[in-house]
Steps between C-alpha positions, in 0.01 A plus 500: 500500500643833410474819702202632314309177560590497870352850532158393382347223711150439374270288724280233352126569487313385811216310342203450737246233385168411648248225409161655434214270400748240373710748302846618598513876477784746539410748769669847498701589809433869418207684333552840337189690407531822302225702663580803279680547180625860476752728679566858599862473384691412182809320629772454232535122563129422499298410189184666626623815335481322157196472278301185596197312361344438829293777658598654831264478791410321822380150567130480574449445866249220434755310283764550775274350764412206275871429436573497874187286579613247242850480661374435850516117462873540439558755781745299696726447199514865390777666696487852360266739316598809305239761419688678227622450142602750243400824669458689826250331738435819696299629197249220568197629696418146617854419622426498878177304444696245303763463766240457780306241300821297435579521874144401596522188289828412666757558223846554627778748431288754305716766334520790260779682321483880482713795381378688819430832317125451572556359852333803673436516875143366452611219282779402741245457774249321270769262384618410852141468623416257217730249661744473205794278571764631253565834332776525241616854444680571171752786519793494255750751624658660796459845344215680335692548178556127440165369634295752302698432183399129525152523651372776270224697662606411855603747765783352702441706808134413503561122446761491782296709745187291439693177548669619827160606637350162421780324685479745790124456545540129464758493780320742729161336478616142501389376154655178375545604141844417355663758277755431218676802350612390152762640270508395133868524400566625145755716317360823631524413871767228537719744702223579753434162655732560797352839568148350457578239770626772734184699440267218599668260737448729797129540407381145460436258788670160493260388774210543263680301224574812294759488216699731277541306177663543162412325172676556170271640230357221285374471139126480484491184290480614132348843579812698582877504426667176417653259742844579378445871563360437846776256610775717359851377583365213712385318197290184475566209734423158349373352823249786548396474134407138546343521846126469537345828625312477827228744405274282269505229774461707814309820427147547360485836316158655433470824309240773569272367230508150644755350256738243644844561346835322508690720742580855614698552175174459309326780689553751223307345217373162632622314192495165672148475637368158602142595589293746691353469852170624362472163330684259719638448850850653527645167609354328202651762268836460680482131424391526134663294233656805340651614830639155579655490151699813580612337834620190312718717273650662812569166665676370191741797520359647182332814618685714250277349230231732642576864386385668820714267710798523270539866550415500873763585763287452813694191614821699484349784701359267763824306534702814587241677717664680792353567846680775694 
């Protein structure tokens, strides 16, 4: 194994199977529901700024409830639930109702990811009161100049102040919510990671399970710059190129219109859609013949036959994730 291969240890997918009415089904360990497709920012690394065929908007609250109701029989096997996709969940007027309903049904580790620009005093309190378990805050610089050049439309001072107040209220009033402050490393901000850590390590609470984390920017499947451009001098690593990705096996992704798609890299256009929850149970769609055919390709070490997988760098980014 060369040095490049040693730097990228990719875990095998954790495949959870369950017999249901005589059939063996793959059960997702994690469910990601895009409650709203749309954003208040135009970040330079995000495809949401690009023209798309699918219409922006929020998931109908009735559809959302039906999705969760259908997943209740598999509750003990679902370890985590994300209520976000390609967009800013704080734009969703039903967000707190959605969180409370998921908590009422007994789903665990409910979380959102936010850019924090819209995290006003009222929303901070509403979010904490909803019982949310995890809040990921995305800030991509230690200075206003760098952050605002990446997250176009954001105000660095606002995002930082909102995030600090959320953590302060959480600590003062004894809420259990865990906070992750996330930094997406890319060419514009590579030199600010150390300063970023210094900015946040004295704000978070280790006792609450908080983290300051760093991911390398990734290519959004075949929607954004090529794998070669994204990996730069690192280059491709054969063991990573052959490895089966964990996402099609472990995570059920549902877009705002109810479409079940391959993975988070397919959020932009939903090119690989296996069915819609309006017409079938999400677990049934997750176990469709077409979805299982994709998994077989991955298990054979041939995922690069699939264009969206061939250009994806998510496994690289996950393998070198840093926690401060």
